C-alpha positions as CSV (number, residue, x, y, z in Angstrom):
1,X,0.0,0.0,0.0
2,X,1.3,3.5,-0.9
3,X,2.4,5.6,2.0
4,X,2.8,9.4,2.3
5,X,4.8,10.9,5.2
6,X,4.2,14.2,6.9
7,X,6.1,15.7,9.8
8,X,4.2,18.5,11.6
9,X,6.5,21.4,12.6
10,X,5.3,23.9,15.2
11,X,8.4,26.1,15.3
12,X,9.2,24.8,18.8
13,X,12.0,22.6,20.1
14,X,10.4,19.2,20.1
15,X,9.1,19.0,16.5
16,X,12.4,20.5,15.3
17,X,14.4,17.9,17.2
18,X,12.2,15.2,15.7
19,X,13.1,16.3,12.2
20,X,16.8,16.0,13.0
21,X,16.3,12.7,14.8
22,X,14.5,11.3,11.8
23,X,17.1,12.6,9.4
24,X,19.8,10.8,11.3
25,X,18.0,7.6,12.4
26,X,15.3,7.2,9.8
27,X,17.0,8.6,6.7
28,X,15.0,6.7,4.1
29,X,11.7,7.8,5.6
30,X,12.9,11.4,6.2
31,X,13.9,11.7,2.6
32,X,10.2,11.0,1.7
33,X,8.8,13.1,4.5
34,X,7.1,16.5,3.8
35,X,7.8,19.0,6.5
36,X,4.6,21.1,7.2
37,X,4.1,24.2,9.3
38,X,0.7,25.7,10.0
39,X,1.2,29.5,9.7
40,X,-1.5,31.3,11.6
41,X,0.1,34.6,10.4
42,X,0.1,35.6,14.1
43,X,3.4,33.9,15.1
44,X,6.3,35.5,16.8
45,X,9.1,36.8,14.6
46,X,11.5,34.4,16.3
47,X,9.4,31.5,15.1
48,X,9.7,32.5,11.4
49,X,13.4,33.1,11.8
50,X,13.9,29.7,13.4
51,X,12.0,27.9,10.7
52,X,14.1,29.6,8.0
53,X,17.2,28.4,10.0
54,X,15.8,24.8,10.2
55,X,15.3,24.8,6.4
56,X,19.0,25.6,5.9
57,X,20.3,23.1,8.5
58,X,18.1,20.3,7.1
59,X,18.5,21.2,3.5
60,X,14.8,20.6,3.1
61,X,12.0,23.0,2.2
62,X,9.1,23.5,4.7
63,X,5.6,23.6,3.3
64,X,3.7,26.4,5.0
65,X,0.0,26.3,5.0
66,X,-2.3,29.1,6.1
67,X,-6.0,29.3,7.2
68,X,-8.6,30.4,4.6
69,X,-9.6,33.3,6.8
70,X,-7.5,35.7,8.8
71,X,-7.7,36.1,12.5
72,X,-9.2,39.5,12.1
73,X,-12.0,38.1,9.9
74,X,-12.6,35.2,12.3
75,X,-12.8,37.6,15.3
76,X,-15.6,39.5,13.5
77,X,-17.4,36.2,12.7
78,X,-17.2,34.9,16.3
79,X,-17.7,38.3,17.9
80,X,-15.3,37.8,20.8
81,X,-11.6,37.1,21.5
82,X,-10.5,33.5,22.0
83,X,-9.8,32.4,25.6
84,X,-8.9,29.3,27.5
85,X,-12.7,28.7,27.7
86,X,-13.5,29.5,24.1
87,X,-10.5,28.3,22.2
88,X,-11.7,28.9,18.6
89,X,-8.4,30.3,17.5
90,X,-6.6,26.9,17.6
91,X,-9.4,25.2,15.7
92,X,-9.7,27.8,13.0
93,X,-6.0,28.8,12.6
94,X,-4.3,25.5,13.2
95,X,-6.4,22.3,13.4
96,X,-8.8,22.9,10.4
97,X,-6.1,24.0,7.9
98,X,-3.9,21.1,8.8
99,X,-6.7,18.5,8.7
100,X,-7.8,19.9,5.3
101,X,-4.3,19.7,4.0
102,X,-3.9,16.1,5.2
103,X,-7.3,15.0,3.8
104,X,-6.5,16.7,0.5
105,X,-3.2,14.7,0.3
106,X,-5.1,11.5,1.2
107,X,-7.6,12.1,-1.6
108,X,-5.0,12.9,-4.1
109,X,-2.4,10.2,-3.1
110,X,-4.5,7.4,-1.8
111,X,-3.1,4.7,0.5
112,X,-2.0,5.7,4.0
113,X,-0.7,8.9,5.4
114,X,1.7,8.7,8.3
115,X,1.9,11.8,10.5
116,X,5.1,12.1,12.6
117,X,4.5,14.0,15.8
118,X,7.1,15.3,18.2
119,X,5.5,14.2,21.5
120,X,8.1,12.9,23.9
121,X,8.2,9.8,26.0
122,X,7.9,11.8,29.2
123,X,4.6,13.3,27.9
124,X,3.1,10.1,26.8
125,X,-0.4,11.0,27.8
126,X,-0.7,13.4,24.9
127,X,-0.3,10.5,22.4
128,X,-3.3,8.6,23.6
129,X,-5.8,9.0,20.8
130,X,-6.1,9.5,17.0
131,X,-7.5,13.0,16.4
132,X,-8.5,12.2,12.8
133,X,-10.8,9.2,13.2
134,X,-9.6,7.8,9.9
135,X,-7.8,4.5,9.6
136,X,-6.0,5.8,6.6
137,X,-4.3,8.4,8.7
138,X,-1.8,7.0,11.2
139,X,-0.1,9.1,13.9
140,X,3.5,8.0,14.6
141,X,5.5,9.0,17.7
142,X,9.2,8.3,17.1
143,X,10.2,9.9,20.4
144,X,7.7,7.7,22.4
145,X,8.9,4.6,20.5
146,X,12.5,5.4,21.3
147,X,12.0,6.7,24.9
148,X,13.2,10.2,24.0
149,X,12.7,12.7,26.9
150,X,13.1,16.4,27.3
151,X,16.8,16.0,28.1
152,X,17.3,14.0,25.0
153,X,15.6,16.6,22.9
154,X,18.0,19.3,24.2
155,X,20.9,17.0,23.4
156,X,19.7,16.5,19.8
157,X,19.4,20.3,19.2
158,X,22.8,20.9,20.7
159,X,24.4,18.0,18.7
160,X,23.2,19.4,15.4
161,X,23.9,23.0,16.3
162,X,20.4,24.3,15.6
163,X,19.8,25.5,19.2
164,X,16.5,26.8,20.5
165,X,14.1,29.3,19.0
166,X,14.9,32.9,19.9
167,X,11.7,33.3,21.9
168,X,13.0,30.8,24.5
169,X,15.1,33.7,25.9
170,X,11.9,35.1,27.3
171,X,9.1,32.6,26.9
172,X,8.7,28.8,27.1
173,X,5.9,28.4,24.6
174,X,5.6,28.5,20.8
175,X,2.5,29.8,19.2
176,X,0.7,33.1,18.5
177,X,1.8,36.3,20.1
178,X,-1.6,36.7,21.7
179,X,-2.0,33.1,23.0
180,X,-4.8,33.3,25.7
181,X,-3.1,30.6,27.6
182,X,0.0,32.7,28.4
183,X,0.5,34.1,31.8
184,X,0.6,37.8,32.8
185,X,4.4,37.5,33.0
186,X,4.6,36.3,29.4
187,X,2.4,39.2,28.4
188,X,4.8,41.6,30.1
189,X,7.8,39.9,28.3
190,X,6.0,40.3,25.0
191,X,5.5,44.0,25.9
192,X,9.3,44.3,26.5
193,X,10.5,42.3,23.5
194,X,7.8,43.1,20.9
195,X,5.8,46.2,22.0
196,X,4.3,46.5,18.6
197,X,2.7,43.0,18.9
198,X,1.5,43.8,22.5
199,X,-0.1,47.0,21.3
200,X,-1.7,45.1,18.4
201,X,-3.2,42.6,20.8
202,X,-4.3,45.5,23.0
203,X,-6.0,47.1,20.1
204,X,-8.2,44.0,19.6
205,X,-9.0,44.1,23.3
206,X,-9.8,47.8,23.2
207,X,-12.2,47.3,20.2
208,X,-14.1,44.6,22.1
209,X,-14.1,46.7,25.3
210,X,-15.8,49.5,23.4
211,X,-18.5,47.1,22.2
212,X,-19.0,45.7,25.7
213,X,-18.3,48.4,28.4
214,X,-17.9,47.0,31.9
215,X,-17.6,43.4,30.8
216,X,-13.8,42.9,30.7
217,X,-14.0,39.2,31.5
218,X,-15.8,38.7,28.2
219,X,-13.6,40.9,26.1
220,X,-10.0,40.4,27.4
221,X,-7.3,38.0,26.5
222,X,-6.7,37.4,30.2
223,X,-9.7,36.5,32.2
224,X,-8.9,38.8,35.2
225,X,-7.0,41.7,33.8
226,X,-7.0,43.8,30.6
227,X,-3.8,44.5,28.9
228,X,-4.1,48.3,29.5
229,X,-4.1,47.5,33.2
230,X,-1.4,44.9,33.0
231,X,1.2,47.5,31.9
232,X,0.4,50.0,34.7
233,X,3.6,50.4,36.8
234,X,1.9,49.2,40.0
235,X,0.6,46.0,38.2
236,X,3.9,45.4,36.5
237,X,5.6,45.4,39.9
238,X,3.0,43.1,41.4
239,X,3.1,40.6,38.5
240,X,6.9,40.4,38.6
241,X,6.9,40.0,42.4
242,X,4.3,37.2,42.2
243,X,6.3,35.5,39.4
244,X,9.5,35.4,41.4
245,X,7.6,34.1,44.4
246,X,5.9,31.3,42.4
247,X,9.2,30.5,40.7
248,X,10.9,29.9,44.1
249,X,8.0,27.7,45.2
250,X,8.1,25.8,41.9
251,X,11.8,25.0,42.5
252,X,11.1,23.3,45.8
253,X,11.4,19.5,45.4
254,X,8.1,18.6,46.9
255,X,6.1,21.1,44.9
256,X,7.8,19.9,41.7
257,X,6.0,16.6,42.2
258,X,2.5,18.2,42.4
259,X,2.9,21.4,40.4
260,X,3.4,21.2,36.6
261,X,2.2,24.8,35.8
262,X,4.4,26.9,33.6
263,X,4.6,30.3,35.2
264,X,6.6,32.0,32.5
């Protein structure tokens, strides 16, 4: 049966390390594998820079797919900003475009499509189910199969000299600059490193606030504080103080066992 191979790149460390791992350990498959990145058009500049670097290091072009409708268009359609409760951004900007791409390949190529995903052995729970519900689409987890952990991923990136994406200097997550899952501290870091993107996110928030005065919990990116309030001097100080306190608690051995929250 004919097989088609796709490796989903996020612009983060794990999927990038998987590409290098496959090139070294699964060269025949890697040669046939299409590298695919879902571009929301809302990524951090460091993500685009890193992907360009990955292309050079691997000597392989990355296919970049985009959603049919922009975030701005979708926000008008939905009428509200995405949030941890209403996560329409991931579905519309990432999941749908990628699934459409995969199903189009399947229809054109026939046979079986194998999707190579950079989930590590130490996060095995994330690889528990097939998101496509199609026996012709098989998810493959080389890191899980080879017991590759976070430490191994860092060694792979170091070995091939690709390093980490630039945003890791101030954030621990890849994705859109306005990700509703990011903490207040990450919002402040965005304000420091990319004030233009912070102000762009704030403009979306301001527009919704104007439409819904007095209901910030329904219009803001963060459920308990608007961006305009977040960058007030007194709140900046409070957020940074709380971050340092939480960081110290997180580093205590006992709390490491029960606390997996990323505070950055």
